[in-house]
Backbone as XML, in Angstrom:
<?xml version="1.0"?>
<chain id="A" units="angstrom">
  <residue number="1" name="UNK">
    <atom name="N" x="-182.968" y="-18.307" z="53.356"/>
    <atom name="CA" x="-181.544" y="-18.112" z="53.514"/>
    <atom name="C" x="-180.756" y="-19.269" z="52.893"/>
  </residue>
  <residue number="2" name="UNK">
    <atom name="N" x="-181.276" y="-20.470" z="53.007"/>
    <atom name="CA" x="-180.591" y="-21.633" z="52.467"/>
    <atom name="C" x="-180.630" y="-21.610" z="50.938"/>
  </residue>
  <residue number="3" name="UNK">
    <atom name="N" x="-181.729" y="-21.148" z="50.367"/>
    <atom name="CA" x="-181.847" y="-21.079" z="48.917"/>
    <atom name="C" x="-180.864" y="-20.061" z="48.329"/>
  </residue>
  <residue number="4" name="UNK">
    <atom name="N" x="-180.707" y="-18.935" z="48.992"/>
    <atom name="CA" x="-179.758" y="-17.925" z="48.505"/>
    <atom name="C" x="-178.334" y="-18.443" z="48.610"/>
  </residue>
  <residue number="5" name="UNK">
    <atom name="N" x="-178.014" y="-19.159" z="49.668"/>
    <atom name="CA" x="-176.676" y="-19.746" z="49.790"/>
    <atom name="C" x="-176.429" y="-20.775" z="48.699"/>
  </residue>
  <residue number="6" name="UNK">
    <atom name="N" x="-177.449" y="-21.522" z="48.325"/>
    <atom name="CA" x="-177.306" y="-22.491" z="47.238"/>
    <atom name="C" x="-177.120" y="-21.794" z="45.895"/>
  </residue>
  <residue number="7" name="UNK">
    <atom name="N" x="-177.881" y="-20.729" z="45.660"/>
    <atom name="CA" x="-177.780" y="-20.004" z="44.397"/>
    <atom name="C" x="-176.427" y="-19.309" z="44.262"/>
  </residue>
  <residue number="8" name="UNK">
    <atom name="N" x="-175.892" y="-18.813" z="45.345"/>
    <atom name="CA" x="-174.616" y="-18.101" z="45.314"/>
    <atom name="C" x="-173.410" y="-19.014" z="45.485"/>
  </residue>
  <residue number="9" name="UNK">
    <atom name="N" x="-173.627" y="-20.301" z="45.556"/>
    <atom name="CA" x="-172.493" y="-21.215" z="45.703"/>
    <atom name="C" x="-171.729" y="-21.339" z="44.387"/>
  </residue>
  <residue number="10" name="UNK">
    <atom name="N" x="-170.458" y="-21.625" z="44.474"/>
    <atom name="CA" x="-169.587" y="-21.691" z="43.301"/>
    <atom name="C" x="-169.981" y="-22.810" z="42.324"/>
  </residue>
  <residue number="11" name="UNK">
    <atom name="N" x="-170.306" y="-24.016" z="42.785"/>
    <atom name="CA" x="-170.709" y="-25.041" z="41.809"/>
    <atom name="C" x="-171.984" y="-24.688" z="41.048"/>
  </residue>
  <residue number="12" name="UNK">
    <atom name="N" x="-172.949" y="-24.072" z="41.717"/>
    <atom name="CA" x="-174.192" y="-23.687" z="41.045"/>
    <atom name="C" x="-173.926" y="-22.616" z="39.993"/>
  </residue>
  <residue number="13" name="UNK">
    <atom name="N" x="-173.089" y="-21.638" z="40.321"/>
    <atom name="CA" x="-172.760" y="-20.582" z="39.364"/>
    <atom name="C" x="-172.012" y="-21.160" z="38.176"/>
  </residue>
  <residue number="14" name="UNK">
    <atom name="N" x="-171.098" y="-22.090" z="38.424"/>
    <atom name="CA" x="-170.348" y="-22.720" z="37.331"/>
    <atom name="C" x="-171.291" y="-23.511" z="36.423"/>
  </residue>
  <residue number="15" name="UNK">
    <atom name="N" x="-172.177" y="-24.284" z="37.003"/>
    <atom name="CA" x="-173.126" y="-25.058" z="36.198"/>
    <atom name="C" x="-174.075" y="-24.152" z="35.423"/>
  </residue>
  <residue number="16" name="UNK">
    <atom name="N" x="-174.492" y="-23.062" z="36.035"/>
    <atom name="CA" x="-175.367" y="-22.117" z="35.351"/>
    <atom name="C" x="-174.638" y="-21.466" z="34.173"/>
  </residue>
  <residue number="17" name="UNK">
    <atom name="N" x="-173.368" y="-21.075" z="34.355"/>
    <atom name="CA" x="-172.597" y="-20.484" z="33.267"/>
    <atom name="C" x="-172.368" y="-21.494" z="32.151"/>
  </residue>
  <residue number="18" name="UNK">
    <atom name="N" x="-172.087" y="-22.746" z="32.509"/>
    <atom name="CA" x="-171.895" y="-23.787" z="31.497"/>
    <atom name="C" x="-173.189" y="-24.036" z="30.735"/>
  </residue>
  <residue number="19" name="UNK">
    <atom name="N" x="-174.305" y="-24.059" z="31.431"/>
    <atom name="CA" x="-175.597" y="-24.271" z="30.787"/>
    <atom name="C" x="-175.935" y="-23.129" z="29.835"/>
  </residue>
  <residue number="20" name="UNK">
    <atom name="N" x="-175.696" y="-21.897" z="30.242"/>
    <atom name="CA" x="-175.965" y="-20.745" z="29.380"/>
    <atom name="C" x="-175.067" y="-20.777" z="28.150"/>
  </residue>
  <residue number="21" name="UNK">
    <atom name="N" x="-173.773" y="-21.077" z="28.326"/>
    <atom name="CA" x="-172.867" y="-21.088" z="27.177"/>
    <atom name="C" x="-173.196" y="-22.212" z="26.202"/>
  </residue>
  <residue number="22" name="UNK">
    <atom name="N" x="-173.556" y="-23.385" z="26.694"/>
    <atom name="CA" x="-173.922" y="-24.486" z="25.804"/>
    <atom name="C" x="-175.224" y="-24.164" z="25.082"/>
  </residue>
  <residue number="23" name="UNK">
    <atom name="N" x="-176.170" y="-23.576" z="25.771"/>
    <atom name="CA" x="-177.436" y="-23.232" z="25.110"/>
    <atom name="C" x="-177.227" y="-22.146" z="24.060"/>
  </residue>
  <residue number="24" name="UNK">
    <atom name="N" x="-176.367" y="-21.164" z="24.314"/>
    <atom name="CA" x="-176.072" y="-20.155" z="23.295"/>
    <atom name="C" x="-175.370" y="-20.766" z="22.097"/>
  </residue>
  <residue number="25" name="UNK">
    <atom name="N" x="-174.504" y="-21.731" z="22.315"/>
    <atom name="CA" x="-173.822" y="-22.414" z="21.217"/>
    <atom name="C" x="-174.823" y="-23.192" z="20.355"/>
  </residue>
  <residue number="26" name="UNK">
    <atom name="N" x="-175.734" y="-23.888" z="21.005"/>
    <atom name="CA" x="-176.729" y="-24.676" z="20.271"/>
    <atom name="C" x="-177.667" y="-23.763" z="19.500"/>
  </residue>
  <residue number="27" name="UNK">
    <atom name="N" x="-178.126" y="-22.692" z="20.127"/>
    <atom name="CA" x="-179.018" y="-21.754" z="19.438"/>
    <atom name="C" x="-178.297" y="-21.102" z="18.266"/>
  </residue>
  <residue number="28" name="UNK">
    <atom name="N" x="-177.037" y="-20.733" z="18.459"/>
    <atom name="CA" x="-176.263" y="-20.122" z="17.378"/>
    <atom name="C" x="-176.040" y="-21.067" z="16.218"/>
  </residue>
  <residue number="29" name="UNK">
    <atom name="N" x="-175.809" y="-22.342" z="16.506"/>
    <atom name="CA" x="-175.609" y="-23.300" z="15.416"/>
    <atom name="C" x="-176.914" y="-23.576" z="14.674"/>
  </residue>
  <residue number="30" name="UNK">
    <atom name="N" x="-178.052" y="-23.436" z="15.336"/>
    <atom name="CA" x="-179.337" y="-23.656" z="14.671"/>
    <atom name="C" x="-179.717" y="-22.483" z="13.769"/>
  </residue>
  <residue number="31" name="UNK">
    <atom name="N" x="-179.416" y="-21.243" z="14.188"/>
    <atom name="CA" x="-179.865" y="-20.090" z="13.418"/>
    <atom name="C" x="-178.800" y="-19.571" z="12.452"/>
  </residue>
  <residue number="32" name="UNK">
    <atom name="N" x="-177.603" y="-20.117" z="12.483"/>
    <atom name="CA" x="-176.555" y="-19.641" z="11.568"/>
    <atom name="C" x="-176.838" y="-20.120" z="10.154"/>
  </residue>
  <residue number="33" name="UNK">
    <atom name="N" x="-176.421" y="-19.329" z="9.150"/>
    <atom name="CA" x="-176.654" y="-19.756" z="7.767"/>
    <atom name="C" x="-175.769" y="-20.952" z="7.429"/>
  </residue>
  <residue number="34" name="UNK">
    <atom name="N" x="-176.335" y="-21.873" z="6.692"/>
    <atom name="CA" x="-175.618" y="-23.090" z="6.308"/>
    <atom name="C" x="-175.080" y="-22.919" z="4.892"/>
  </residue>
  <residue number="35" name="UNK">
    <atom name="N" x="-173.827" y="-23.330" z="4.692"/>
    <atom name="CA" x="-173.204" y="-23.248" z="3.387"/>
    <atom name="C" x="-172.854" y="-24.643" z="2.915"/>
  </residue>
  <residue number="36" name="UNK">
    <atom name="N" x="-172.947" y="-24.801" z="1.620"/>
    <atom name="CA" x="-172.600" y="-26.070" z="1.010"/>
    <atom name="C" x="-171.086" y="-26.114" z="0.830"/>
  </residue>
  <residue number="37" name="UNK">
    <atom name="N" x="-170.452" y="-27.165" z="1.279"/>
    <atom name="CA" x="-169.003" y="-27.275" z="1.196"/>
    <atom name="C" x="-168.605" y="-27.846" z="-0.154"/>
  </residue>
  <residue number="38" name="UNK">
    <atom name="N" x="-168.312" y="-26.963" z="-1.060"/>
    <atom name="CA" x="-167.816" y="-27.368" z="-2.376"/>
    <atom name="C" x="-166.316" y="-27.098" z="-2.416"/>
  </residue>
  <residue number="39" name="UNK">
    <atom name="N" x="-165.589" y="-27.719" z="-3.322"/>
    <atom name="CA" x="-164.135" y="-27.464" z="-3.387"/>
    <atom name="C" x="-163.793" y="-26.008" z="-3.661"/>
  </residue>
  <residue number="40" name="UNK">
    <atom name="N" x="-164.671" y="-25.300" z="-4.391"/>
    <atom name="CA" x="-164.400" y="-23.893" z="-4.653"/>
    <atom name="C" x="-164.589" y="-23.027" z="-3.409"/>
  </residue>
  <residue number="41" name="UNK">
    <atom name="N" x="-165.481" y="-23.425" z="-2.538"/>
    <atom name="CA" x="-165.745" y="-22.628" z="-1.345"/>
    <atom name="C" x="-164.642" y="-22.761" z="-0.312"/>
  </residue>
  <residue number="42" name="UNK">
    <atom name="N" x="-164.042" y="-23.933" z="-0.196"/>
    <atom name="CA" x="-163.054" y="-24.134" z="0.857"/>
    <atom name="C" x="-161.612" y="-23.972" z="0.378"/>
  </residue>
  <residue number="43" name="UNK">
    <atom name="N" x="-161.402" y="-23.764" z="-0.916"/>
    <atom name="CA" x="-160.033" y="-23.577" z="-1.394"/>
    <atom name="C" x="-159.623" y="-22.117" z="-1.200"/>
  </residue>
  <residue number="44" name="UNK">
    <atom name="N" x="-158.319" y="-21.910" z="-1.011"/>
    <atom name="CA" x="-157.825" y="-20.556" z="-0.828"/>
    <atom name="C" x="-157.745" y="-19.862" z="-2.184"/>
  </residue>
  <residue number="45" name="UNK">
    <atom name="N" x="-157.835" y="-18.559" z="-2.178"/>
    <atom name="CA" x="-157.820" y="-17.811" z="-3.421"/>
    <atom name="C" x="-156.717" y="-16.765" z="-3.352"/>
  </residue>
  <residue number="46" name="UNK">
    <atom name="N" x="-155.799" y="-16.820" z="-4.290"/>
    <atom name="CA" x="-154.751" y="-15.815" z="-4.391"/>
    <atom name="C" x="-154.498" y="-15.573" z="-5.868"/>
  </residue>
  <residue number="47" name="UNK">
    <atom name="N" x="-155.287" y="-14.738" z="-6.467"/>
    <atom name="CA" x="-155.184" y="-14.390" z="-7.892"/>
    <atom name="C" x="-155.273" y="-15.619" z="-8.779"/>
  </residue>
  <residue number="48" name="UNK">
    <atom name="N" x="-155.998" y="-16.605" z="-8.391"/>
    <atom name="CA" x="-156.186" y="-17.782" z="-9.203"/>
    <atom name="C" x="-155.073" y="-18.800" z="-9.124"/>
  </residue>
  <residue number="49" name="UNK">
    <atom name="N" x="-154.058" y="-18.545" z="-8.300"/>
    <atom name="CA" x="-152.936" y="-19.470" z="-8.204"/>
    <atom name="C" x="-153.064" y="-20.316" z="-6.946"/>
  </residue>
  <residue number="50" name="UNK">
    <atom name="N" x="-152.680" y="-21.564" z="-7.065"/>
    <atom name="CA" x="-152.621" y="-22.416" z="-5.886"/>
    <atom name="C" x="-151.233" y="-22.283" z="-5.279"/>
  </residue>
  <residue number="51" name="UNK">
    <atom name="N" x="-151.163" y="-21.685" z="-4.127"/>
    <atom name="CA" x="-149.890" y="-21.479" z="-3.451"/>
    <atom name="C" x="-149.727" y="-22.520" z="-2.361"/>
  </residue>
  <residue number="52" name="UNK">
    <atom name="N" x="-148.532" y="-23.027" z="-2.233"/>
    <atom name="CA" x="-148.264" y="-23.982" z="-1.164"/>
    <atom name="C" x="-148.137" y="-23.230" z="0.154"/>
  </residue>
  <residue number="53" name="UNK">
    <atom name="N" x="-148.608" y="-23.864" z="1.172"/>
    <atom name="CA" x="-148.540" y="-23.247" z="2.490"/>
    <atom name="C" x="-147.100" y="-23.270" z="2.996"/>
  </residue>
  <residue number="54" name="UNK">
    <atom name="N" x="-146.662" y="-22.131" z="3.503"/>
    <atom name="CA" x="-145.322" y="-22.064" z="4.057"/>
    <atom name="C" x="-145.382" y="-22.349" z="5.545"/>
  </residue>
  <residue number="55" name="UNK">
    <atom name="N" x="-144.321" y="-22.900" z="6.032"/>
    <atom name="CA" x="-144.259" y="-23.195" z="7.456"/>
    <atom name="C" x="-143.963" y="-21.907" z="8.211"/>
  </residue>
  <residue number="56" name="UNK">
    <atom name="N" x="-144.792" y="-21.623" z="9.161"/>
    <atom name="CA" x="-144.639" y="-20.411" z="9.961"/>
    <atom name="C" x="-143.670" y="-20.692" z="11.099"/>
  </residue>
  <residue number="57" name="UNK">
    <atom name="N" x="-142.603" y="-19.961" z="11.130"/>
    <atom name="CA" x="-141.588" y="-20.189" z="12.163"/>
    <atom name="C" x="-141.724" y="-19.123" z="13.240"/>
  </residue>
  <residue number="58" name="UNK">
    <atom name="N" x="-141.751" y="-19.595" z="14.434"/>
    <atom name="CA" x="-141.880" y="-18.702" z="15.573"/>
    <atom name="C" x="-140.502" y="-18.518" z="16.184"/>
  </residue>
  <residue number="59" name="UNK">
    <atom name="N" x="-140.115" y="-17.268" z="16.334"/>
    <atom name="CA" x="-138.850" y="-16.979" z="16.999"/>
    <atom name="C" x="-139.052" y="-17.088" z="18.507"/>
  </residue>
  <residue number="60" name="UNK">
    <atom name="N" x="-138.555" y="-18.164" z="19.074"/>
    <atom name="CA" x="-138.807" y="-18.410" z="20.496"/>
    <atom name="C" x="-138.115" y="-17.376" z="21.374"/>
  </residue>
  <residue number="61" name="UNK">
    <atom name="N" x="-136.991" y="-16.837" z="20.897"/>
    <atom name="CA" x="-136.315" y="-15.805" z="21.680"/>
    <atom name="C" x="-137.142" y="-14.535" z="21.715"/>
  </residue>
  <residue number="62" name="UNK">
    <atom name="N" x="-137.759" y="-14.170" z="20.581"/>
    <atom name="CA" x="-138.619" y="-12.992" z="20.573"/>
    <atom name="C" x="-139.855" y="-13.232" z="21.431"/>
  </residue>
  <residue number="63" name="UNK">
    <atom name="N" x="-140.362" y="-14.451" z="21.436"/>
    <atom name="CA" x="-141.523" y="-14.774" z="22.256"/>
    <atom name="C" x="-141.208" y="-14.585" z="23.742"/>
  </residue>
  <residue number="64" name="UNK">
    <atom name="N" x="-140.062" y="-15.111" z="24.174"/>
    <atom name="CA" x="-139.698" y="-14.946" z="25.578"/>
    <atom name="C" x="-139.376" y="-13.499" z="25.915"/>
  </residue>
  <residue number="65" name="UNK">
    <atom name="N" x="-138.906" y="-12.756" z="24.931"/>
    <atom name="CA" x="-138.675" y="-11.327" z="25.151"/>
    <atom name="C" x="-139.992" y="-10.617" z="25.431"/>
  </residue>
  <residue number="66" name="UNK">
    <atom name="N" x="-141.009" y="-10.896" z="24.626"/>
    <atom name="CA" x="-142.309" y="-10.273" z="24.845"/>
    <atom name="C" x="-142.962" y="-10.752" z="26.146"/>
  </residue>
  <residue number="67" name="UNK">
    <atom name="N" x="-142.734" y="-12.002" z="26.484"/>
    <atom name="CA" x="-143.257" y="-12.505" z="27.759"/>
    <atom name="C" x="-142.588" y="-11.784" z="28.924"/>
  </residue>
  <residue number="68" name="UNK">
    <atom name="N" x="-141.295" y="-11.553" z="28.806"/>
    <atom name="CA" x="-140.574" y="-10.837" z="29.857"/>
    <atom name="C" x="-141.080" y="-9.408" z="29.983"/>
  </residue>
  <residue number="69" name="UNK">
    <atom name="N" x="-141.254" y="-8.737" z="28.846"/>
    <atom name="CA" x="-141.806" y="-7.378" z="28.900"/>
    <atom name="C" x="-143.194" y="-7.363" z="29.514"/>
  </residue>
  <residue number="70" name="UNK">
    <atom name="N" x="-144.016" y="-8.311" z="29.124"/>
    <atom name="CA" x="-145.361" y="-8.369" z="29.686"/>
    <atom name="C" x="-145.328" y="-8.565" z="31.192"/>
  </residue>
  <residue number="71" name="UNK">
    <atom name="N" x="-144.476" y="-9.469" z="31.642"/>
    <atom name="CA" x="-144.397" y="-9.716" z="33.086"/>
    <atom name="C" x="-143.890" y="-8.487" z="33.833"/>
  </residue>
  <residue number="72" name="UNK">
    <atom name="N" x="-142.900" y="-7.806" z="33.274"/>
    <atom name="CA" x="-142.369" y="-6.610" z="33.943"/>
    <atom name="C" x="-143.455" y="-5.551" z="34.040"/>
  </residue>
  <residue number="73" name="UNK">
    <atom name="N" x="-144.149" y="-5.276" z="32.937"/>
    <atom name="CA" x="-145.169" y="-4.235" z="32.977"/>
    <atom name="C" x="-146.396" y="-4.659" z="33.779"/>
  </residue>
  <residue number="74" name="UNK">
    <atom name="N" x="-146.728" y="-5.921" z="33.745"/>
    <atom name="CA" x="-147.883" y="-6.392" z="34.506"/>
    <atom name="C" x="-147.625" y="-6.305" z="36.004"/>
  </residue>
  <residue number="75" name="UNK">
    <atom name="N" x="-146.483" y="-6.788" z="36.424"/>
    <atom name="CA" x="-146.150" y="-6.741" z="37.846"/>
    <atom name="C" x="-145.961" y="-5.311" z="38.305"/>
  </residue>
  <residue number="76" name="UNK">
    <atom name="N" x="-145.342" y="-4.479" z="37.476"/>
    <atom name="CA" x="-145.146" y="-3.079" z="37.873"/>
    <atom name="C" x="-146.476" y="-2.347" z="37.988"/>
  </residue>
  <residue number="77" name="UNK">
    <atom name="N" x="-147.390" y="-2.599" z="37.069"/>
    <atom name="CA" x="-148.708" y="-1.949" z="37.168"/>
    <atom name="C" x="-149.445" y="-2.408" z="38.412"/>
  </residue>
  <residue number="78" name="UNK">
    <atom name="N" x="-149.331" y="-3.686" z="38.730"/>
    <atom name="CA" x="-149.983" y="-4.205" z="39.936"/>
    <atom name="C" x="-149.376" y="-3.594" z="41.197"/>
  </residue>
  <residue number="79" name="UNK">
    <atom name="N" x="-148.064" y="-3.542" z="41.251"/>
    <atom name="CA" x="-147.400" y="-2.996" z="42.443"/>
    <atom name="C" x="-147.648" y="-1.492" z="42.577"/>
  </residue>
  <residue number="80" name="UNK">
    <atom name="N" x="-147.630" y="-0.773" z="41.467"/>
    <atom name="CA" x="-147.894" y="0.662" z="41.546"/>
    <atom name="C" x="-149.354" y="0.944" z="41.895"/>
  </residue>
  <residue number="81" name="UNK">
    <atom name="N" x="-150.260" y="0.103" z="41.453"/>
    <atom name="CA" x="-151.663" y="0.288" z="41.809"/>
    <atom name="C" x="-151.883" y="0.061" z="43.304"/>
  </residue>
  <residue number="82" name="UNK">
    <atom name="N" x="-151.125" y="-0.856" z="43.872"/>
    <atom name="CA" x="-151.260" y="-1.107" z="45.305"/>
    <atom name="C" x="-150.519" y="-0.090" z="46.156"/>
  </residue>
  <residue number="83" name="UNK">
    <atom name="N" x="-149.604" y="0.669" z="45.557"/>
    <atom name="CA" x="-148.782" y="1.573" z="46.351"/>
    <atom name="C" x="-149.288" y="3.011" z="46.359"/>
  </residue>
  <residue number="84" name="UNK">
    <atom name="N" x="-150.512" y="3.251" z="45.919"/>
    <atom name="CA" x="-151.006" y="4.626" z="45.936"/>
    <atom name="C" x="-151.242" y="5.135" z="47.348"/>
  </residue>
  <residue number="85" name="UNK">
    <atom name="N" x="-151.562" y="4.267" z="48.264"/>
    <atom name="CA" x="-151.793" y="4.693" z="49.638"/>
    <atom name="C" x="-150.503" y="4.813" z="50.432"/>
  </residue>
  <residue number="86" name="UNK">
    <atom name="N" x="-149.406" y="4.342" z="49.884"/>
    <atom name="CA" x="-148.129" y="4.391" z="50.593"/>
    <atom name="C" x="-147.509" y="5.757" z="50.386"/>
  </residue>
  <residue number="87" name="UNK">
    <atom name="N" x="-147.144" y="6.398" z="51.486"/>
    <atom name="CA" x="-146.492" y="7.691" z="51.384"/>
    <atom name="C" x="-144.993" y="7.476" z="51.469"/>
  </residue>
  <residue number="88" name="UNK">
    <atom name="N" x="-144.283" y="8.307" z="50.799"/>
    <atom name="CA" x="-142.838" y="8.190" z="50.828"/>
    <atom name="C" x="-142.285" y="7.900" z="49.459"/>
  </residue>
  <residue number="89" name="UNK">
    <atom name="N" x="-141.125" y="7.323" z="49.448"/>
    <atom name="CA" x="-140.420" y="7.142" z="48.184"/>
    <atom name="C" x="-140.515" y="5.724" z="47.637"/>
  </residue>
  <residue number="90" name="UNK">
    <atom name="N" x="-141.286" y="4.854" z="48.242"/>
    <atom name="CA" x="-141.358" y="3.470" z="47.768"/>
    <atom name="C" x="-141.922" y="3.318" z="46.355"/>
  </residue>
  <residue number="91" name="UNK">
    <atom name="N" x="-142.998" y="4.011" z="45.994"/>
    <atom name="CA" x="-143.445" y="3.895" z="44.591"/>
    <atom name="C" x="-142.416" y="4.433" z="43.599"/>
  </residue>
  <residue number="92" name="UNK">
    <atom name="N" x="-141.754" y="5.528" z="43.966"/>
    <atom name="CA" x="-140.726" y="6.087" z="43.088"/>
    <atom name="C" x="-139.545" y="5.137" z="43.000"/>
  </residue>
  <residue number="93" name="UNK">
    <atom name="N" x="-139.151" y="4.547" z="44.116"/>
    <atom name="CA" x="-138.050" y="3.595" z="44.119"/>
    <atom name="C" x="-138.380" y="2.370" z="43.274"/>
  </residue>
  <residue number="94" name="UNK">
    <atom name="N" x="-139.596" y="1.893" z="43.374"/>
    <atom name="CA" x="-139.997" y="0.740" z="42.577"/>
    <atom name="C" x="-140.000" y="1.082" z="41.088"/>
  </residue>
  <residue number="95" name="UNK">
    <atom name="N" x="-140.454" y="2.289" z="40.734"/>
    <atom name="CA" x="-140.431" y="2.707" z="39.332"/>
    <atom name="C" x="-139.009" y="2.813" z="38.806"/>
  </residue>
  <residue number="96" name="UNK">
    <atom name="N" x="-138.095" y="3.268" z="39.624"/>
    <atom name="CA" x="-136.686" y="3.357" z="39.217"/>
    <atom name="C" x="-136.103" y="1.969" z="39.012"/>
  </residue>
  <residue number="97" name="UNK">
    <atom name="N" x="-136.442" y="1.033" z="39.869"/>
    <atom name="CA" x="-135.953" y="-0.346" z="39.715"/>
    <atom name="C" x="-136.482" y="-0.954" z="38.416"/>
  </residue>
  <residue number="98" name="UNK">
    <atom name="N" x="-137.741" y="-0.691" z="38.097"/>
    <atom name="CA" x="-138.312" y="-1.198" z="36.849"/>
    <atom name="C" x="-137.605" y="-0.589" z="35.647"/>
  </residue>
  <residue number="99" name="UNK">
    <atom name="N" x="-137.376" y="0.730" z="35.693"/>
    <atom name="CA" x="-136.696" y="1.399" z="34.579"/>
    <atom name="C" x="-135.280" y="0.859" z="34.404"/>
  </residue>
  <residue number="100" name="UNK">
    <atom name="N" x="-134.572" y="0.618" z="35.497"/>
    <atom name="CA" x="-133.219" y="0.072" z="35.395"/>
    <atom name="C" x="-133.223" y="-1.353" z="34.856"/>
  </residue>
  <residue number="101" name="UNK">
    <atom name="N" x="-134.223" y="-2.129" z="35.238"/>
    <atom name="CA" x="-134.284" y="-3.498" z="34.702"/>
    <atom name="C" x="-134.563" y="-3.489" z="33.207"/>
  </residue>
  <residue number="102" name="UNK">
    <atom name="N" x="-135.403" y="-2.561" z="32.765"/>
    <atom name="CA" x="-135.651" y="-2.457" z="31.325"/>
    <atom name="C" x="-134.424" y="-1.948" z="30.578"/>
  </residue>
  <residue number="103" name="UNK">
    <atom name="N" x="-133.681" y="-1.043" z="31.198"/>
    <atom name="CA" x="-132.472" y="-0.531" z="30.555"/>
    <atom name="C" x="-131.374" y="-1.585" z="30.461"/>
  </residue>
  <residue number="104" name="UNK">
    <atom name="N" x="-131.401" y="-2.573" z="31.339"/>
    <atom name="CA" x="-130.418" y="-3.651" z="31.220"/>
    <atom name="C" x="-130.850" y="-4.716" z="30.218"/>
  </residue>
  <residue number="105" name="UNK">
    <atom name="N" x="-132.149" y="-4.859" z="30.017"/>
    <atom name="CA" x="-132.628" y="-5.876" z="29.070"/>
    <atom name="C" x="-132.511" y="-5.392" z="27.634"/>
  </residue>
  <residue number="106" name="UNK">
    <atom name="N" x="-132.834" y="-4.137" z="27.366"/>
    <atom name="CA" x="-132.888" y="-3.648" z="25.987"/>
    <atom name="C" x="-131.539" y="-3.726" z="25.274"/>
  </residue>
  <residue number="107" name="UNK">
    <atom name="N" x="-130.395" y="-3.319" z="25.862"/>
    <atom name="CA" x="-129.129" y="-3.442" z="25.120"/>
    <atom name="C" x="-128.736" y="-4.884" z="24.815"/>
  </residue>
  <residue number="108" name="UNK">
    <atom name="N" x="-129.082" y="-5.815" z="25.659"/>
    <atom name="CA" x="-128.734" y="-7.214" z="25.365"/>
    <atom name="C" x="-129.561" y="-7.747" z="24.209"/>
  </residue>
  <residue number="109" name="UNK">
    <atom name="N" x="-130.747" y="-7.197" z="24.003"/>
    <atom name="CA" x="-131.588" y="-7.631" z="22.885"/>
    <atom name="C" x="-131.060" y="-7.054" z="21.580"/>
  </residue>
  <residue number="110" name="UNK">
    <atom name="N" x="-130.634" y="-5.812" z="21.598"/>
    <atom name="CA" x="-130.175" y="-5.166" z="20.363"/>
    <atom name="C" x="-128.867" y="-5.755" z="19.855"/>
  </residue>
  <residue number="111" name="UNK">
    <atom name="N" x="-128.077" y="-6.374" z="20.714"/>
    <atom name="CA" x="-126.823" y="-6.978" z="20.281"/>
    <atom name="C" x="-127.033" y="-8.223" z="19.440"/>
  </residue>
  <residue number="112" name="UNK">
    <atom name="N" x="-128.159" y="-8.893" z="19.629"/>
    <atom name="CA" x="-128.408" y="-10.159" z="18.926"/>
    <atom name="C" x="-128.799" y="-9.948" z="17.502"/>
  </residue>
</chain>
């Protein structure tokens, strides 16, 4: 009984997972094909032209918009999944609240 409690303990499982992942990494690095790093191998190719890298700009407003959508749909899916056993109008009411919140967010986004 004590051995099973030790095997099922959280630190033992964490160490076992870390050991397996490190061993898979080491085995993968040993059996992977090795390539010689020459300038031709590591340079980018675009029709023979050397193109300068452009700075990638992230629209932070669009990022927060997608985060907001994700949170709304994630929380709504979680709440609706938990409300299947509830009888009555609570799941429908929650769905209506979600739809109204989305309807208030979408017009403010299109104005920008």
